[in-house]
PDB file of N, CA, C and O in Angstrom:
ATOM      1  N   MET A   1       3.014   5.020  -0.974  1.00  0.00           N
ATOM      2  CA  MET A   1       3.059   3.836  -1.771  1.00  0.00           C
ATOM      3  C   MET A   1       4.184   4.079  -2.850  1.00  0.00           C
ATOM      4  O   MET A   1       4.032   5.007  -3.644  1.00  0.00           O
ATOM      5  N   ALA A   2       5.263   3.314  -2.906  1.00  0.00           N
ATOM      6  CA  ALA A   2       6.420   3.135  -3.793  1.00  0.00           C
ATOM      7  C   ALA A   2       6.318   2.365  -4.888  1.00  0.00           C
ATOM      8  O   ALA A   2       7.183   1.531  -5.154  1.00  0.00           O
ATOM      9  N   THR A   3       5.065   2.596  -5.772  1.00  0.00           N
ATOM     10  CA  THR A   3       5.064   1.814  -6.828  1.00  0.00           C
ATOM     11  C   THR A   3       4.565   2.578  -8.234  1.00  0.00           C
ATOM     12  O   THR A   3       4.063   3.695  -8.110  1.00  0.00           O
ATOM     13  N   PRO A   4       4.684   2.048  -9.442  1.00  0.00           N
ATOM     14  CA  PRO A   4       4.191   2.698 -10.482  1.00  0.00           C
ATOM     15  C   PRO A   4       2.860   3.136 -10.268  1.00  0.00           C
ATOM     16  O   PRO A   4       2.551   4.311 -10.465  1.00  0.00           O
ATOM     17  N   HIS A   5       2.063   2.298  -9.888  1.00  0.00           N
ATOM     18  CA  HIS A   5       0.915   2.295  -9.639  1.00  0.00           C
ATOM     19  C   HIS A   5       0.185   3.059  -8.576  1.00  0.00           C
ATOM     20  O   HIS A   5      -1.033   3.035  -8.396  1.00  0.00           O
ATOM     21  N   ALA A   6       0.979   3.668  -7.966  1.00  0.00           N
ATOM     22  CA  ALA A   6       0.414   4.551  -6.680  1.00  0.00           C
ATOM     23  C   ALA A   6      -0.518   5.650  -7.151  1.00  0.00           C
ATOM     24  O   ALA A   6      -1.455   5.978  -6.423  1.00  0.00           O
ATOM     25  N   VAL A   7      -0.309   6.287  -8.413  1.00  0.00           N
ATOM     26  CA  VAL A   7      -1.053   7.244  -9.107  1.00  0.00           C
ATOM     27  C   VAL A   7      -2.586   6.818  -9.060  1.00  0.00           C
ATOM     28  O   VAL A   7      -3.456   7.688  -9.033  1.00  0.00           O
ATOM     29  N   LEU A   8      -2.859   5.634  -9.053  1.00  0.00           N
ATOM     30  CA  LEU A   8      -4.259   4.947  -9.096  1.00  0.00           C
ATOM     31  C   LEU A   8      -4.798   5.149  -7.736  1.00  0.00           C
ATOM     32  O   LEU A   8      -5.965   5.533  -7.647  1.00  0.00           O
ATOM     33  N   PHE A   9      -4.078   4.934  -6.619  1.00  0.00           N
ATOM     34  CA  PHE A   9      -4.476   5.177  -5.210  1.00  0.00           C
ATOM     35  C   PHE A   9      -4.748   6.603  -4.888  1.00  0.00           C
ATOM     36  O   PHE A   9      -5.702   7.039  -4.245  1.00  0.00           O
ATOM     37  N   ASP A  10      -3.670   7.331  -5.485  1.00  0.00           N
ATOM     38  CA  ASP A  10      -3.837   8.889  -5.162  1.00  0.00           C
ATOM     39  C   ASP A  10      -5.054   9.311  -5.638  1.00  0.00           C
ATOM     40  O   ASP A  10      -5.687  10.057  -4.890  1.00  0.00           O
ATOM     41  N   SER A  11      -5.611   8.974  -6.856  1.00  0.00           N
ATOM     42  CA  SER A  11      -6.682   9.340  -7.904  1.00  0.00           C
ATOM     43  C   SER A  11      -7.998   9.239  -7.334  1.00  0.00           C
ATOM     44  O   SER A  11      -9.022   9.819  -7.694  1.00  0.00           O
ATOM     45  N   TYR A  12      -7.798   8.262  -6.210  1.00  0.00           N
ATOM     46  CA  TYR A  12      -9.125   7.837  -5.517  1.00  0.00           C
ATOM     47  C   TYR A  12      -9.009   7.864  -3.898  1.00  0.00           C
ATOM     48  O   TYR A  12      -8.676   6.889  -3.225  1.00  0.00           O
ATOM     49  N   PRO A  13      -9.355   9.208  -3.361  1.00  0.00           N
ATOM     50  CA  PRO A  13      -9.157   9.410  -1.968  1.00  0.00           C
ATOM     51  C   PRO A  13      -9.809   8.346  -0.999  1.00  0.00           C
ATOM     52  O   PRO A  13      -9.233   8.013   0.037  1.00  0.00           O
ATOM     53  N   ASN A  14     -10.830   7.912  -1.311  1.00  0.00           N
ATOM     54  CA  ASN A  14     -11.493   6.801  -0.515  1.00  0.00           C
ATOM     55  C   ASN A  14     -10.532   5.341  -0.534  1.00  0.00           C
ATOM     56  O   ASN A  14     -10.360   4.634   0.458  1.00  0.00           O
ATOM     57  N   VAL A  15     -10.085   5.136  -1.603  1.00  0.00           N
ATOM     58  CA  VAL A  15      -9.204   3.836  -1.786  1.00  0.00           C
ATOM     59  C   VAL A  15      -8.206   4.050  -0.984  1.00  0.00           C
ATOM     60  O   VAL A  15      -7.949   3.391   0.023  1.00  0.00           O
ATOM     61  N   LYS A  16      -7.600   4.994  -1.409  1.00  0.00           N
ATOM     62  CA  LYS A  16      -6.121   5.575  -0.643  1.00  0.00           C
ATOM     63  C   LYS A  16      -6.395   5.399   0.666  1.00  0.00           C
ATOM     64  O   LYS A  16      -5.763   4.527   1.261  1.00  0.00           O
ATOM     65  N   ALA A  17      -7.392   6.190   1.379  1.00  0.00           N
ATOM     66  CA  ALA A  17      -7.620   5.880   2.887  1.00  0.00           C
ATOM     67  C   ALA A  17      -7.893   4.548   3.262  1.00  0.00           C
ATOM     68  O   ALA A  17      -7.463   4.151   4.345  1.00  0.00           O
ATOM     69  N   TRP A  18      -8.639   3.690   2.425  1.00  0.00           N
ATOM     70  CA  TRP A  18      -8.853   2.404   2.772  1.00  0.00           C
ATOM     71  C   TRP A  18      -7.544   1.588   2.958  1.00  0.00           C
ATOM     72  O   TRP A  18      -7.379   0.895   3.962  1.00  0.00           O
ATOM     73  N   TRP A  19      -6.669   1.679   2.026  1.00  0.00           N
ATOM     74  CA  TRP A  19      -5.442   0.857   1.907  1.00  0.00           C
ATOM     75  C   TRP A  19      -4.431   1.468   3.179  1.00  0.00           C
ATOM     76  O   TRP A  19      -3.754   0.723   3.886  1.00  0.00           O
ATOM     77  N   GLU A  20      -4.467   2.925   3.319  1.00  0.00           N
ATOM     78  CA  GLU A  20      -3.584   3.340   4.424  1.00  0.00           C
ATOM     79  C   GLU A  20      -3.970   2.552   5.696  1.00  0.00           C
ATOM     80  O   GLU A  20      -3.084   1.936   6.289  1.00  0.00           O
ATOM     81  N   ARG A  21      -5.376   2.535   6.196  1.00  0.00           N
ATOM     82  CA  ARG A  21      -5.981   1.927   7.150  1.00  0.00           C
ATOM     83  C   ARG A  21      -5.564   0.447   7.155  1.00  0.00           C
ATOM     84  O   ARG A  21      -5.043  -0.040   8.159  1.00  0.00           O
ATOM     85  N   LEU A  22      -5.781  -0.248   6.082  1.00  0.00           N
ATOM     86  CA  LEU A  22      -5.352  -1.603   6.088  1.00  0.00           C
ATOM     87  C   LEU A  22      -4.008  -2.051   6.397  1.00  0.00           C
ATOM     88  O   LEU A  22      -3.686  -3.060   7.025  1.00  0.00           O
ATOM     89  N   MET A  23      -3.099  -0.967   5.754  1.00  0.00           N
ATOM     90  CA  MET A  23      -1.635  -1.310   6.053  1.00  0.00           C
ATOM     91  C   MET A  23      -1.338  -0.691   7.431  1.00  0.00           C
ATOM     92  O   MET A  23      -0.273  -1.063   7.925  1.00  0.00           O
ATOM     93  N   ALA A  24      -1.971   0.063   8.051  1.00  0.00           N
ATOM     94  CA  ALA A  24      -1.482   0.587   9.261  1.00  0.00           C
ATOM     95  C   ALA A  24      -2.197  -0.509  10.525  1.00  0.00           C
ATOM     96  O   ALA A  24      -1.698  -0.666  11.639  1.00  0.00           O
ATOM     97  N   ALA A  25      -3.229  -1.061  10.121  1.00  0.00           N
ATOM     98  CA  ALA A  25      -4.009  -1.945  11.196  1.00  0.00           C
ATOM     99  C   ALA A  25      -3.496  -3.424  11.103  1.00  0.00           C
ATOM    100  O   ALA A  25      -3.714  -4.125  12.091  1.00  0.00           O
ATOM    101  N   ARG A  26      -2.923  -3.913  10.170  1.00  0.00           N
ATOM    102  CA  ARG A  26      -2.530  -5.255  10.262  1.00  0.00           C
ATOM    103  C   ARG A  26      -1.029  -5.599  10.253  1.00  0.00           C
ATOM    104  O   ARG A  26      -0.355  -5.418   9.239  1.00  0.00           O
ATOM    105  N   PRO A  27      -0.540  -6.069  11.328  1.00  0.00           N
ATOM    106  CA  PRO A  27       0.762  -6.300  11.328  1.00  0.00           C
ATOM    107  C   PRO A  27       1.418  -7.450  10.207  1.00  0.00           C
ATOM    108  O   PRO A  27       2.572  -7.402   9.783  1.00  0.00           O
ATOM    109  N   SER A  28       0.552  -8.330   9.895  1.00  0.00           N
ATOM    110  CA  SER A  28       1.077  -9.353   9.005  1.00  0.00           C
ATOM    111  C   SER A  28       1.082  -8.871   7.719  1.00  0.00           C
ATOM    112  O   SER A  28       1.694  -9.537   6.884  1.00  0.00           O
ATOM    113  N   ILE A  29       0.463  -7.728   7.332  1.00  0.00           N
ATOM    114  CA  ILE A  29       0.632  -7.084   6.002  1.00  0.00           C
ATOM    115  C   ILE A  29       1.713  -6.270   6.107  1.00  0.00           C
ATOM    116  O   ILE A  29       2.327  -6.088   5.055  1.00  0.00           O
ATOM    117  N   LYS A  30       2.107  -5.744   7.060  1.00  0.00           N
ATOM    118  CA  LYS A  30       3.501  -4.882   7.100  1.00  0.00           C
ATOM    119  C   LYS A  30       4.544  -5.880   7.033  1.00  0.00           C
ATOM    120  O   LYS A  30       5.472  -5.619   6.268  1.00  0.00           O
ATOM    121  N   LYS A  31       4.586  -6.934   7.651  1.00  0.00           N
ATOM    122  CA  LYS A  31       5.598  -7.908   7.583  1.00  0.00           C
ATOM    123  C   LYS A  31       5.809  -8.379   6.063  1.00  0.00           C
ATOM    124  O   LYS A  31       6.878  -8.445   5.456  1.00  0.00           O
ATOM    125  N   LEU A  32       4.377  -8.724   5.552  1.00  0.00           N
ATOM    126  CA  LEU A  32       4.559  -9.418   4.066  1.00  0.00           C
ATOM    127  C   LEU A  32       5.076  -8.142   3.114  1.00  0.00           C
ATOM    128  O   LEU A  32       5.797  -8.397   2.149  1.00  0.00           O
ATOM    129  N   SER A  33       4.776  -7.072   3.343  1.00  0.00           N
ATOM    130  CA  SER A  33       5.053  -6.153   2.297  1.00  0.00           C
ATOM    131  C   SER A  33       6.546  -5.696   2.464  1.00  0.00           C
ATOM    132  O   SER A  33       7.154  -5.298   1.471  1.00  0.00           O
ATOM    133  N   ALA A  34       7.143  -5.743   3.672  1.00  0.00           N
ATOM    134  CA  ALA A  34       8.522  -5.358   3.683  1.00  0.00           C
ATOM    135  C   ALA A  34       9.324  -6.653   3.173  1.00  0.00           C
ATOM    136  O   ALA A  34      10.437  -6.431   2.694  1.00  0.00           O
ATOM    137  N   SER A  35       8.980  -7.672   3.213  1.00  0.00           N
ATOM    138  CA  SER A  35       9.592  -8.773   2.611  1.00  0.00           C
ATOM    139  C   SER A  35       9.530  -8.929   1.303  1.00  0.00           C
ATOM    140  O   SER A  35      10.255  -9.805   0.830  1.00  0.00           O
ATOM    141  N   LEU A  36       8.728  -8.197   0.446  1.00  0.00           N
ATOM    142  CA  LEU A  36       8.590  -8.136  -0.990  1.00  0.00           C
ATOM    143  C   LEU A  36       9.447  -6.885  -1.640  1.00  0.00           C
ATOM    144  O   LEU A  36       9.205  -5.706  -1.385  1.00  0.00           O
ATOM    145  N   ALA A  37      10.245  -7.236  -2.316  1.00  0.00           N
ATOM    146  CA  ALA A  37      11.070  -6.180  -2.930  1.00  0.00           C
ATOM    147  C   ALA A  37      10.320  -5.975  -4.343  1.00  0.00           C
ATOM    148  O   ALA A  37       9.969  -6.853  -5.131  1.00  0.00           O
ATOM    149  N   PRO A  38      10.156  -4.440  -4.458  1.00  0.00           N
ATOM    150  CA  PRO A  38       9.796  -4.144  -5.430  1.00  0.00           C
ATOM    151  C   PRO A  38      10.187  -4.478  -6.860  1.00  0.00           C
ATOM    152  O   PRO A  38      11.400  -4.336  -7.019  1.00  0.00           O
ATOM    153  N   PRO A  39       9.625  -4.825  -7.811  1.00  0.00           N
ATOM    154  CA  PRO A  39      10.025  -5.184  -9.231  1.00  0.00           C
ATOM    155  C   PRO A  39      10.949  -4.070  -9.911  1.00  0.00           C
ATOM    156  O   PRO A  39      10.569  -2.900  -9.953  1.00  0.00           O
ATOM    157  N   LYS A  40      12.100  -4.451 -10.409  1.00  0.00           N
ATOM    158  CA  LYS A  40      13.053  -3.395 -10.993  1.00  0.00           C
ATOM    159  C   LYS A  40      12.947  -3.466 -12.512  1.00  0.00           C
ATOM    160  O   LYS A  40      13.620  -2.712 -13.214  1.00  0.00           O
TER     161      LYS A  40
END
């Protein structure tokens, strides 16, 4: 995860695993996240 908040996910292994499964399993989530630019 490439956000300033990634440390929150990294500090909770179960949440991080859930997020990674969610991102891998849902093509619509991948498409949406690819279209969103991270804030600068």
